[in-house]
N, C-alpha and C positions, 0 to 999 in steps of 0.2 A: 504494500500500499504506499503510495506516494504521499509524503507530508507536504502540505502547501507551504509556499515560501513565507507567507505571513506568520504561520505557526512557528516555523524555524526561527524567524526573526524575533518573535515573542519569547521563545525559549532562550535564545542567546541573550536577549535583554534581561530576562529573569535571572540568568546566571550572573550577568554583570552586576545587577543590583545585589545579589547574594554576596558577591565578592566585596562590593563597596561596603555593605553592612558589616561584614566580617572585619574589614580594615578599620572602620569607625569603632567597633567594639574593642578591638585590640588597642587602639590609640587611647580610648577612654579608660580602659583598665590600667594602662601604663601611667596615665596622668593621675588616676586615683592612688596608685602605689606611691608616686612621687609626693602626693599630698600627705599620705600617711607618714612618709619619712620626714617631711617638713614638720608635721605635728609632733613627732617624737623629738626632733631636734629643738623645737620651740619649748617643749616640756623640760628638756635638760637645761636649756638656757634660763628658764624660769627658776629652776632649782639652784643654779650655781650662785655662789657668793662672789665669784670672780668678777672683775670689771672688764676683762677681755677674754676672748676665746679664739680658737683657730678655725680658719675656713680654708678648705682645700680649693685651690684655684689652679687648674691645669695640673702640673706636677710638683707644685710647691704648696706649703701651708703658710697662711698669712695670719698674723695676730690682728684682731679687730676688736673694737669695743663691743660688748655684749648688746648694748642698746642698738648699735648700727646693724649688727647681725640679725636681731629680731626684726628690725624694719625691713631689711632685705628679704628675709624669709616670709614675712607677712605680705609684701608686695608680690613675691613669687607665687605665694598661695592664692592671692586674688587673681593673678593672671591665669593660673592653672584652673581655678574655678570657672572663670570665664570661658576658657577653652573647652572644659567639660560640658558646660551649658550649650555651647555651640555645637559640639559633637552630638549631644542628646537631641538637639533640634534636627540635625542631619539624620540621625538614627531614625527619628520619628517619620521624617519625610520619606526616607528610603523604605522603611517598613510599610508605609501606606502604599507606596508604588508597588512593592512586592505583593501585597495583598490584592490590590486591583489587578495586577497582571496575572496572579494566580487564579483569580475568579474568571478572567477572560480565557485563560488556558483550559480551565475545567470545562467551560462552555464549548470551546473548539474541539476538545478531545472527545466529548460525549458522542 
């Protein structure tokens, strides 16, 4: 049985959306892990009585004031949160397209 070109195109499009969704989910998980690491680092900075701490930059460690490190980490956390929100919007958009395409494919295959 010959599969119509339109059906083939929809299958390819469906597979592309699945790959895009997988990429978005991987990125989102990676960012969430980074956020967890930042949270742990911020907790440690809150506990310390030291006025400075070390930050790894490239292949060296730099001593910086704890206050400055907290500010940097909070800024990074905000940036990551924004990226996660954007990825979630993309995830929602792609999921909607996948569901729509899946319904169309079910109709065609019947």
